[in-house]
N, C-alpha and C positions, 0 to 999 in steps of 0.2 A: 247459231253456233259459229264460232270463229275457227275455220279450218287450220289456222296457224297457231291456235292455242291447243286445240284437241283435234288431231288429224283423224278424219273419218276412216273407218275400215269397211270394206264391202266383201260380201261373199256371194258366190254363185254355186250352182250345183257342182262345178268342177274346179273352181278357183277361189283363192283367198287373195284379196288385194289389201295390202297394209303398207304403212309408211316405210319407206326405204330406211335401212339401217347400214351402218358402216360395214358390218360383218357380211352383208349381202354381196359385197364385191366379188368374193370368191365364187359364189354360185352364179352370179350374173355374167361373169366373164365369158362363159361359153356363148351367151347371146351376143355380146358386144364384140366378140372375136369371130363371129360367123359372117363371112362375106355375103352370103345370100340374104341374111337378115338385114345387114347394113344397107342394102339397096333401098330399104323403105324407111330408114331413120331420117328424121328431119333435123338437119343442122343449120337451116336458114337462120341468119342473124345470130348465130351462136359462136362462130369462129372455130367450129369443130364438126367433124363428120360422125363422131361417136363410134368409129370402127377402131378397135384396139387390138394390138398383138402383144402388148407389154402390160403385164398384170399390175405393175407399180403405177404406170400412167393411168390405168383404169381406176385403181384405188383413189388416185388423185381426183379423177372425174367424179366419183361417188362422193368424196369429201366436199367437192364444190357443190354438187346437188344438195347435199345436206346443209351447207352454209346458206344456200338460196332459200331453203325452207325457213331457217332461222331469221333471215332478212325479210321474210314474208313476201317473197317474190313468186314462188311456185311450190306446188306439192308434187313430189315424185314418190310413187308407190312401187313396191315390188309385187310381182304377180307370182303366186305360188300355185303349182298344180297340186291340188289336194290329194289326188290318188298316188302320185309318185313322191310327193314331198319336195320336189325340185323347183327352184326358181326358173321361170321361163321368160322373164322379161320385166319391163317396167311400163308404167303409164304416168303421164304428167298432165296436170292442169295448171295453166298460168292465167289467172284473171288479169285482164288488160283492157285498157281503153285505146291502145296504140293504133289499132286499125279501124276503130268504130267511127261511123259517120253520124250516128244518131245520139252520141253521148252515153250510150248504154254499154256497160261492161260486157266483154265477151270472154269465154274461156278457151284459150288456145290449148288444144288437146294433142298429145303425142302418145302413140302406142308403139312400143318397141318389143318385138317378140322373136324368140328363136325361130328359125325358118320352118321347122317342122310344125310349128303352131300357127303359121301364117295360112290359116284356113277359115273359110266363111263361118262355120259353126262356132269356132273359138272367138273370132272377132265379134260375131253377133252376141254371144253370151257376155262378153266384156262390155260391149256397147249397151246392151240392155240394162245392166246394172248402173252404168254411168248415166244414162239418160234418166233413170229413175231418181238420181241424186244430184247430179252436177249443177243443174240450174239453181236449185234451192241452196245446196251446201256452199256454193261459190258465189251466189247472188249475181249470176250472169244471165243475160237475155239470149245469148247464142253460143254455139260451139264452133270454133274455127279449127280446121284440120287439113293438113297437107296429105294428099293422096296422089302419088305419081301415076302417070298414065299407064305404066306397065305393071302396076300393082293390081292385078286382076281381081283377087279376092276382095281387096279394099274398095275397088271400083264398084263391085256388086253391093258391098255394104252401104256405101253412101247413097246409092239409088234406093235401097230398101228403107233407109232412114231419112229420106227426103232432104238430103244435103243438096245445096245448089252452088253453082260456081260463085266464088266469093268476089271476084273482080268487079262485078256489077253491084255488089252489095256493100262493100266496105273499102277502106283506103289501103288496099294491099296490091302492090305491084309485082309480087312474087308469083311464080307459076304454080299451078296444081293445088290451089287452096279451095276448100269448100266450106260452106257455112250451113248450120242448122239452127233454126230459131226454136224457142221454147214453145 
């Protein structure tokens, strides 16, 4: 399956993960205007920290993300809380050879969540569904993810899922990256 032809959707007990839509900007603004949530966003190599206080600028960001899907650069999904019906954040996978040392494609993973969802059970539920699908759906041999040292819940997550420090494993000079192999 080509994820850029048919974008996969995933469901868990509490969440629906589906392709980002332009209309999602309104519901996602509360995540991207949350300074506590923004502490864990990964803006490395993006020219943006993804913290927004202006709705129009955020709409422009969403449009950019959608254009990158059309360019077959990365997939950005919206994460919907099935109980409340509210959007709680986004996830992104960018298949890339940029940091690979073994010539095998890796999936650069981003998870952006409202601060009240930045809890280990939520992160675990999202990671469980991703691990079940990401390697095959994106044809990647590993997942690369930034986890800041002060991201306590995410630090627990990477230990549980056997991520290792990426600096020794791939060509990345940036801080706080971890990698998990298939």
